FIMAR-581646 format. One record per residue (C-alpha): x, y, z; residue in three letters. Coordinates in pm, whole numbers, plus 50000, padded with zeros to 5 digits. Example, Ala and Ser with C-alpha at 12.3 -4.5 7.8 and 13.67 -1.06 7.14 Angstrom:
BEGIN
512304955050780ALA 513674989450714SER 
//
This chain:
BEGIN
468730524828897MET 470020490428983ASP 471600471928697GLY 471220435628602ALA 473130410228815PRO 476470398828683GLU 475760361828718ASP 472720359328495LEU 472560327428297GLU 470520344928034ALA 472390361027751SER 472230397027860ILE 476060399127850LEU 477430395627499LEU 480850394227342ASP 482310426927225SER 481850416426863ASP 478190409226927ASP 477720443027094ALA 478220461326767ARG 475070477926634PRO 473290455826388GLY 475120423926489HIS 472730395126555PRO 472220385126915VAL 473150349126990ASP 470590342327260SER 467720360027425GLU 465410357827718ILE 461920348627609SER 459390376527569GLN 457820369027905ASN 461110376128078ALA 461930408627903GLY 463930416927590ARG 467610409527586SER 470030438427569ALA 472610442427295THR 474940459327542ALA 476990453527855HIS 475550457928201THR 477100481928450PRO 478700453728647GLN 480710442428348SER 482620475628342SER 483600470427982GLY 485190436228033THR 484380405927822HIS 482010380627974PRO 483000344728030PRO 482690322127731ALA 480180300827915SER 477690329427898HIS 477480328927518THR 475090305027344TYR 475550301426968PRO 472600294826741VAL 472360258826619THR 470680252626284VAL 469400217326241GLU 469010204825886ASP 465750186125847GLU 464380169425542GLU 461830192425389ASP 459560165325248VAL 457040142825412ASP 456580105625361GLU 454640111125041GLY 457410131724884GLY 455520164824903LEU 457340195425041PRO 456440203625401LYS 456990241125359GLN 456830249524990ALA 456690286825060TRP 460050287425241ILE 461920294524916GLU 460250328524901ASP 462550340025180TYR 466210347425101PRO 469140333425297GLY 471110301525327GLU 468450286825553ALA 464930301025560GLY 463770319325868ALA 461440291025954THR 464330266225949ARG 466340285826201THR 465850273826554ARG 467270294626838THR 467930272827138LYS 466870291027454PRO 469180291427753SER 466660272827965PHE 465340237627930ALA 462290239028155SER 459800262728313ASN 461640258828642TYR 464920271528495LYS 463080298928310PHE 461550311728635TYR 464930309028805LYS 466330333428549LYS 463500357528617ILE 464000354128990ASP 467660363528941ALA 466670397428801LEU 467000426329047PRO 463960434129256GLY 461610461929158ALA 461500478429498GLY 458700471529744ALA 458340434729826GLY 455290415829939TRP 454520405230291LYS 451490389330451VAL 449900396230786GLU 447480371130933VAL 444520385031126LEU 442130365531345ASP 438480376131362ALA 436820364531683VAL 433080362031626GLY 430040363031851ASP 428880328331749LYS 429880298531964LEU 431280266431827GLY 430560230931932GLU 433220233532204ASP 431510263932352GLY 434270287832246ARG 433780317832016PRO 434190309431648CYS 437180325031475THR 438090331531113GLU 441610337230988ARG 442140362530709VAL 445250373630525GLU 446300409130439LEU 448840410030158TRP 450640443330143GLN 453620463030021ARG 455300492130193ASP 453520523730082VAL 456640545530113VAL 458660521629897ASP 455880522029637CYS 456000560129630VAL 459790558529597ARG 459420534829302GLU 457050558029115ILE 458640591429188ILE 462110578029111GLY 461250562928773ASN 463500581428524PRO 461010574928244LEU 458680600128412PHE 461290627728406ARG 459410649028153ASP 455890643728291CYS 456340649528663ILE 456030680128886ARG 457370685829235TYR 455530717829323SER 452080733329268PRO 451390757428984GLU 448800784328919ARG 447870785028553GLN 445920812328378TYR 444430817128034THR 444970854628018ASP 447960877428058GLU 446380895228355GLU 446120862928556GLY 442390866428619LYS 441050834228463THR 442280803828652HIS 442900771328464GLN 442620736728625TYR 443960704128488GLY 446420681928673ASN 446520679229049MET 449320704629077TRP 447030731628930THR 444410727329203GLY 444050745529532ASN 444650715329759TRP 448390715029699TRP 448670752129770TRP 446630748830089ASP 448810720830229THR 451130737030481LYS 454560720430508LEU 458050732130605PRO 459940753530357SER 461660732830091GLY 459340703030135ALA 458150683129833THR 454650668929848VAL 453810635129699ALA 449980636029679PRO 448840600129712LEU 445920588129499ILE 444380555829626LEU 441800534229453ALA 440090502729572SER 437440480929418ASP 436380445129483LYS 436350422629175THR 435340387029094THR 438070363128981LEU 436170330728916SER 434660323828578ARG 431460304628520MET 431600289228869SER 433280295629202GLY 433330324429446ASP 436950335829436LYS 437310373529467SER 440050399129519ALA 440050434029667TRP 443030452729521PRO 444200486429648VAL 446040507529391TYR 448420536529446LEU 449720564529229THR 450950599829294VAL 449590633029172GLY 453070644429069ASN 452780623928750VAL 450780638228461ASP 447270623628455LYS 447630613828088ALA 450590591928186GLU 448850578728498ARG 445920566028292ARG 448140544228072LYS 448390509028216PRO 451570503328015SER 453360532428186SER 453170515028527HIS 452530548328697ALA 449920531128913THR 451110502329131VAL 449390476129339LEU 449650484229710LEU 447950453329851GLY 445080428729857TYR 442440434230123LEU 440930402130262PRO 437620391530112VAL 436170373830416ALA 432750358530465LYS 432960363730845LEU 430630334830915GLU 431900334931273CYS 429600364831334PHE 425860365231346SER 424040380331050GLU 423170410931256LYS 426830419531325ARG 428440405531010ARG 428140437130801ALA 429490459931075LEU 432440436731140GLU 433190437130768GLY 433400475130780TYR 435710473131081ARG 437930447630909LEU 438280470630606PHE 439390500130817HIS 441730478631024ARG 443460465430713CYS 443660499830547MET 445190513830866LYS 447920487430847LYS 448510494730478LEU 448960532030541LEU 450730529830876GLU 454130541130732PRO 452510574330635LEU 452110584331000LEU 455830591131028GLU 456660598530663ALA 453910624730637GLY 455330643530937VAL 459090640730895ASP 459360634130522GLY 461550608330349VAL 464610614430133LEU 463970600829786MET 465880601129460THR 463500616429206CYS 463120610328835ALA 465410639628747ASP 468280626128961GLY 467840650729249PHE 467300640229609ILE 464320656629778ARG 462640653530113ARG 459260639930007VAL 456120640930222TYR 453630614230106PRO 450140626930192ILE 446780611530109LEU 445140635629864ALA 442550616129664ALA 440600583729694TYR 438920568529386ILE 435890546529457ALA 432270541429364ASP 429470552829596HIS 429210521729820PRO 432940521429874GLU 433030559029930GLN 430520554230212CYS 432670525930345LEU 435730548530345VAL 433850577730501ALA 432350555030772ALA 428770564330690CYS 425670546130575GLN 424930544130202GLU 421780565530226ASN 423960594730339HIS 426380616330145CYS 429990605430211PRO 431280641030170LYS 428850665330333CYS 426410663830629PRO 423230668030422VAL 420190649830560ALA 419020619930352PRO 415680636530279ASN 417350668930163LYS 419740654629902ARG 417510665929617GLY 417800702829707ASP 420320725129523PRO 422150737129834ALA 425920739829870HIS 426930726130209LEU 430430725930357PRO 432290692930368LEU 432350672030681ARG 435050681030931ASP 437270650631008PRO 437940662031364GLY 434260666431449ARG 433410632831289VAL 436100615231492LEU 434820631731809ASP 431300619931730ALA 432540584531665LEU 434410584231995ASN 431330595532185VAL 428580573832044ARG 428230567731668PRO 424570557531680GLY 423400581631945GLY 422720611931725HIS 419340623231604GLY 418130617531248LYS 418630653831155ASN 422060656331315SER 425070661331092GLU 426550630131255PHE 423590607531188SER 424330576930977GLY 427890571731102LEU 429130536231147ARG 430780524431465ASP 434290519331324VAL 437790532031387ASN 438520549931055PRO 441850542830890PHE 442280579630805TRP 442280590231168ALA 445720604231241GLY 446970606030881LEU 448930638730863PRO 447510667030650HIS 444750644030515ALA 441060652530484ASN 439260621430364ILE 436060640330279PHE 437810663330031SER 439850633729903ALA 436790615029774LEU 436770623729403THR 433960624729143PRO 433080592128969ASP 432100599428610LEU 431180563728523LEU 428940553228813HIS 427610587128922GLN 426880603428584LEU 426840578428297HIS 425280549128478LYS 423630566628770GLY 422050600028683VAL 421680593428309PHE 420940556528251LYS 419340545828579ASP 417220576928628HIS 416950602428346LEU 416350577628061VAL 413590560728258SER 411920593628352TRP 412050608428002ALA 410800576327841THR 407720576228066LYS 407140613127988ALA 407190607827609MET 404090601727404GLU 404400565627293GLY 406790556227572GLY 409480529727518ALA 408130519727175ASP 408520555227045GLU 412060557327186VAL 412990524727012ASP 411550536626680ARG 413560568526691GLN 416800550726777PHE 416210526226491LYS 415650554626242ALA 418590575626364MET 421040585026084PRO 424320566726122GLN 427810580226184HIS 431200563826225ALA 431510577026582ASP 428010566426681LEU 426640532226764ARG 423460524726575HIS 420880507726797PHE 419200488726514LYS 416810471426756ASN 416260501226984GLY 417490503527341ILE 414830484027529SER 416270450527416LEU 419850457427521VAL 420460432327799SER 423910442627920GLN 424940478827941TRP 428510491227968THR 430020525827985GLY 430380525527605THR 426660520127550GLU 425820547527801PHE 427970572427613ARG 426570563627271HIS 423000566727395MET 423810601027542GLN 424920613427200LYS 421430612727050THR 419070611527346PHE 418260648627347LEU 417210646626981GLY 414980616927066VAL 413230635327350VAL 412950669227176ALA 409370676127073GLY 408080642627198ALA 407640653327560ALA 406930683727772ASP 409320712427702GLU 410570711428062ARG 411500674728019VAL 413650684327722THR 415260712427922LEU 416020688628211ALA 417610663327973VAL 419640690927810ARG 420900703028149ALA 422060668128253VAL 423820661627921LEU 425550695527935ASP 426700687628288PHE 428100653828184ILE 430000667727886TYR 431360697128085LEU 432420673728366ALA 434510654428111HIS 436670684628025PHE 440360676828066GLU 441120713628127VAL 438720736628310HIS 438650774028350THR 436560796328572ASP 434180801228278ALA 433680763928216SER 433170757428588LEU 430540784728593ASP 428840767328298ALA 429030734228490LEU 427380749728792ASN 424710766028575GLN 423850732628414ALA 423410717928762TRP 421100746728861LEU 419110743028536ASP 418400706428612PHE 417070715328955HIS 414930742628798GLU 413150719128558TYR 413160686128749LYS 409780693628909SER 408070683828583VAL 408700647228667PHE 406830651728995ILE 403940668928816GLU 403760639928570LEU 403740615928868GLU 406920599228749ILE 408920607929060ARG 408030616129418GLU 411400629929525HIS 415020633329410PHE 416790621729724ASN 419120597329553PHE 422890598329619PRO 424200599929264LYS 422070630229181GLY 423260647729496HIS 426900640429405SER 426680665029114MET 426970694329353GLN 430460683129464HIS 432020683329114TYR 432910720029092GLU 434600722529437PRO 436470689929376SER 437810701829040ILE 439040734229193ARG 440730714529472ALA 442480685129301VAL 442050690428927GLY 439690677928660THR 437530647128710ALA 438950627528416ASP 442070620728623GLY 440040602028888TYR 437650580128691SER 436890545728832THR 437340531528481GLU 441110532328534HIS 441240509228839PRO 438680486528674GLU 441050483328378ARG 443910475828616LEU 441970446028750HIS 442980427728433ILE 446720431728496ASP 446820429428874PHE 444010405228953ALA 442490385228670LYS 445690376128483LEU 447440368828810ALA 444610346128917TYR 444710328128582SER 448400320428646ALA 447600304128984SER 446240269529056ASN 442990285829174LYS 443110267729506GLN 443060281429861SER 446540296929832SER 445760315729512TYR 446550350229659VAL 450070339029753GLN 450620326129400GLN 449220358329255MET 451730379329450THR 454580356529337ARG 453500360328977TRP 453280398029019LEU 456780399329169GLU 458160382828857ARG 456210406228632GLN 457570435928826ASP 461110422828794ALA 460760419528416VAL 459180454128392CYS 461950468628609HIS 464600453028386PHE 462860466128072GLN 462790500928224ARG 466500498128290TYR 467170488527928LEU 465010517427803THR 466800541828032TRP 470210528027930ALA 469480532527559ARG 468160567727612CYS 471280578527804THR 473770561427572GLN 475930586427379PRO 476490579527011ALA 479320555326942GLY 479450540827295GLU 478050509127442THR 475640508927731THR 478200493827964SER 480550522927922SER 477830548527970THR 475950532028250SER 478440544628504THR 479160578328350SER 475810588228199ALA 474030583328529ASN 475490609428762PRO 475400605429136LEU 472190618629290PRO 472320655129376ARG 470520672529656THR 468020696529507ALA 467100730229643SER 463320730729665THR 462730765529789SER 462750783429458GLY 459680794929272SER 458950808328929ARG 456110828328780PHE 455400836428419THR 452760863428389PRO 449720851028204GLY 450860814828212GLN 452000796828527THR 452850804928884GLU 454820777329056ALA 455280770829424GLY 458300757529608GLY 459940725029513GLY 460620731229145SER 463920722128982VAL 464320728428610ASP 460800716828534GLN 459640717428174PRO 456550737728104SER 453390719927994GLU 453150717827620SER 450930701127368LEU 452250671827166PRO 454450681726874VAL 454250660826556ASP 457380649726381ASP 458270662226034ASP 456970631025862GLU 453560634726022ASP 453430671725937LEU 454130664025571ASP 451300638925564ALA 448850665625684TRP 450310695625505LYS 447160699725294ASP 444870695025593GLY 443760660225490TYR 445020625625402ARG 443760604825114ILE 444650572224942ALA 447400572924682LYS 445270552824440THR 441570561024393PRO 439170532824483ALA 437060540924175PHE 439620548223900PRO 437240550123605SER 433750563023674LEU 431390574923404THR 429260605923436ILE 426140584223434GLU 427340563123726ARG 428310594023924ILE 424840608323882GLU 422980576123961THR 425080556124207ASP 426620585324395PHE 423560607724383GLY 425460637024227ALA 422580645423995THR 423910680023896SER 427550670023862PHE 428230683423511LYS 426540717023565ALA 428080721623909THR 431590713323784LEU 431260738123498THR 430060765023739GLU 432980758323976TYR 435580759723698LEU 434170792223557LYS 434340807223905LYS 438040798023918LEU 438610814923582ALA 438150849223748LEU 437830866723414GLY 441010851323278ASN 440330843222913SER 442730813622903ARG 441270798323217ARG 437760805923092LEU 438470786722772ALA 439680756922975LEU 436640758523202ALA 434290759322902SER 435540725822774THR 432470703222772PRO 432530669122941LEU 432000640022705HIS 429590613222834PRO 432420587822810LEU 434840608923012THR 436340588723296ARG 436710603123645ILE 438610588323939SER 437030590024284ALA 437840580024641TYR 435870561424905LYS 437010583125192GLN 439380609925314ALA 440730617625659LYS 440950651425825VAL 442520660026157ARG 440410678826408LEU 441980709226572PRO 443670705626907LEU 441150715427177VAL 442760716027519CYS 439420711727698GLN 438800677127557VAL 442040662627420SER 445800667327424GLN 446090649827085THR 444400657526755ALA 441730631226668PRO 441350618326314ILE 437970622026143ASP 436940601925836THR 434810615925552ILE 432930588825364HIS 431570590525010ALA 430710554624923THR 427690544024713PRO 425440515224802GLN 426500480924684SER 424490450524576HIS 425280414724490SER 426380408124133SER 426980378423904HIS 430640378624006THR 429860382324378GLN 426400366724429PRO 426840363024807LEU 427890398724865ARG 425490414625115PRO 423730447325050TYR 425630477025188THR 423870510725218PRO 425500542125093ALA 427720561725331ARG 427650598625252MET 429030619625536SER 427500652025655THR 430290677025710VAL 431140711525837VAL 432780730425552ALA 433680765625453ARG 430760782525282ASP 431770791024920PRO 429270819624913SER 431180837725190VAL 434270858125095PRO 437510839025143ASP 438950862325411HIS 435780858925620ALA 435670821125585ARG 439180814525713ARG 439300838526009ALA 438370819826328PHE 437050838226632SER 436070821326961PRO 433280846926989ALA 431860835026653ARG 433190799626609PRO 430770790726327LEU 431220822126117ALA 431810813325752GLY 430890776625804LEU 428010756525667ARG 426640721125685ILE 426780699525372GLY 426610663425262ARG 429470649025060VAL 428420626824768HIS 431680624124579LEU 435400629124642ILE 437140629924305PHE 440060642324101ASN 439560668123827LEU 439090650423491PRO 442210649123280THR 440540669123002VAL 441170699823216TYR 444570713723310ASP 444360714023690ALA 447610733423732ARG 446480761423501SER 443210763823693LEU 444990764924028GLY 443610731624150ILE 446160712824359THR 444150684824519GLY 440950664424516PRO 437530680724499LEU 434240672424670ALA 430660673924545TYR 428540687224832VAL 424800692024880GLU 424210721325116TRP 421860727025405PHE 420570761125512THR 422980784925690PRO 423530783126065LEU 421090810526156HIS 418360792226349VAL 418940778626699ARG 416240760126890ASP 415680777127224SER 414640745127404THR 417390721327298THR 420030747627227GLY 420840729526901MET 421150745726558TYR 418390736526314VAL 419000732825939VAL 417060719925641SER 418040710725284PRO 418960741325080SER 417300743724739THR 417590764624426ARG 414680763824186GLN 413250733724372ARG 416490714724326GLN 419160707024584ARG 421690734924622ASN 425000718724527CYS 428600730124496SER 432020716424424ILE 434640727024675ILE 438260717924744PRO 438600688724982LEU 440740711325202SER 437640732725272ASP 436010704225466ILE 436870707725835LEU 435100678326002ARG 432120655225985THR 428970661426186CYS 425760643526273HIS 422230654826194LEU 419210643326397ILE 415800645926229PRO 413240667326406VAL 410630640126455TRP 408050660226647GLY 405550643526881ARG 405890609726713GLN 408040596426434ILE 406350592926095LYS 406380556226003ARG 406880562425630ARG 410120581225693VAL 411750552025874VAL 412080530925559ALA 414300555725374GLY 417190578625448ASP 415820608125652PRO 418500630925509LEU 416970627225161ASP 413730643725276ASN 413640678125113LEU 411010689925360ASN 412840677225666GLY 414350697225948ARG 417430685526135PHE 419230692826460PHE 423010695626445ILE 424110671226713ASN 426480688426961PRO 426990656227162TYR 428520634626887LEU 432030640627022ARG 433460662727288HIS 435030683427009HIS 431560689826865ASP 430300699527209PHE 432980726227239VAL 432240739926890LEU 428440738826881PHE 427570743927246ARG 430310755127485TYR 431980783527289LEU 428630798827207GLY 427460797227569SER 430420815727722ILE 430560844527472THR 
//
């Protein structure tokens, strides 16, 4: 990488004494310009910098009292040192914004620079002079090849980048294919290039966004670029800068055209600008370009368009078709509701049809609905735009199929309609991972992706029993499809389950026609579900191509940049200038990070910057490797690390060595038995504790004597508000282990000491725990064929330490205990919803309770009451979980982890 320039006024070159570790730095660039380095740059070559480049700290002594004689900063004496930290003023090396920006401008460039191309649109309307009206638009762009070079050569991506495709399997025989990142899909394998070639699969994304706030009509149309060589988990992080801004498309009103032609000319302008943006690919995709990669090797890289992320209107714009047609396949508009797999459009045949006569085809022709444009993807080597259009989880599934259609249909099909849906959402038991719609859903005025997801978690329980059975089955099929589509790793089995969920929806959707809720299902977002499975097999799982990522990038590349401009007519030019400076700072920070990582112990960065960074080597890209049962790699691999799950450090492992984490000091250090039984609801605490201790005695007379010690009413017991457990690592839904919180907090009221304290209801978590009635060896053995064997649902009322009157060590108790009220075993599964059904477990008409080690609790869960046709009004006022006669669904949609445990594993075995 390029180093910092030698003649920087900023203090990035320090004296040799100041370069020692731990020595304070005299001066620094402000945070906006990047952190200063406590090391020499490569250009210094170990020599001392000129004295003029060192700026000592000046401490000004100021009187620390005001005019009235009171101290200005009385708290400053709490900080040690000759002069408090607040008295120390570091003089920056710049005196104005102008000089500050000059320092940033002196930093080395980050690669691809900005350039503007002015285009003139000649309209069909005539001006006052009788000549055609014209409109001038600007296309701001960067070189696409230089952008690819910037990403693929970033040394920080060394451990998360691939240069060749891989075939991954879940079994030793290599029969079950596994799909995840782009390099595991079939597209890369099917791309035919010369031997030794390295493919850089380009992923483009474009989305128009509004810049003005409150008033104004300023907009931007960014085009983003990343490459499929980088791991999708790294690509999705905005802070990793694995996705770069390729250009700004012009947002033109085109008032020089008549209203009849204005829309078509807008489509033509889009394709004309995109063609100019991607013009360097015409040569680079055929001949390849030598690039220095993140591992230091030089490869001949072929940048090829592989994926395009966009919502449905923009997908139709890219595919040059009307919005009432599918942008991927030639299905007729009135046949989109049929479950038929059609082949994708052929780019060659589409281009031939456009060249002949775009609007001259019949309504039932596969070329009907094409727009009269010159597509930008015509001529791009090895590119098929119709296979490149990827699934859109947010707009197609969450907002489209679920919120805009399914919720409306199911609500109309329910007895009681929207009022009944609101009542059930209001009465829904709460959970930390679930938004509680306290006013129902009909009054929510603005929906986002977060609200869609939270409504999906409980919607099946709301519909179950309140509508026709086929309505419930249709809702279940759609929810299963959405959760399966979110898998981060797919196998042949999970893709079969995805396809089956799609077929199930089409099997039961006719009920909405019978109920006169729908007349047809020819809407584009419902039809898009059929393209998910082929797309995942081609370019990897759908989570790597969500439109939520480019929408998040709008903040960094559009909205913040616009805020830094004067918001006048030249705002795009100012935005690009601001982005250049941000790129320069980011580039310099990357250099510092790389320099520190490659610095041997005991040496400064300046001495290692020339020796630790070897000259680029030419890599042989013709080798391949294959590990039976794991991964088969294609050409272009050089010492690539195998994919592995995150490994925790020793400190983190120690914190979770018991399977949980809990506070060092109990929140309730001195509880009485009476308060435990009344406030915490542990009504059988004394009897249950005695029973648990006698069970631990195991016939040992000494232990039995300890366990028989009676509890005095004044005995004090310490208890905790919550504990944290870590969910197991499930590759289908997460590459990191999520943290789950178990609550056991009583309700709180105002008191004489806190009269304004609001009422807080009790929070007692329902959990999945090991069943104490099952033998220990059967409880701890996990089998994917029987994932719930030895497990049971309970409700935690108290997390406590064993009272000090007992010798915990002699009884073999090494950690906190939990008082749990049990539900019935997991034996009953509802055939319509597919959810397990439980009810409170009783013994002699009392709640069946146990005390178990906290380590036996595996995770929390969520129970949905079985309301039936309509919710009972008297149940709404209290906690539904306290109803001894109630029945409850175990919610498999609470989290994706719960979906795998309660739904997916059981469906594939």
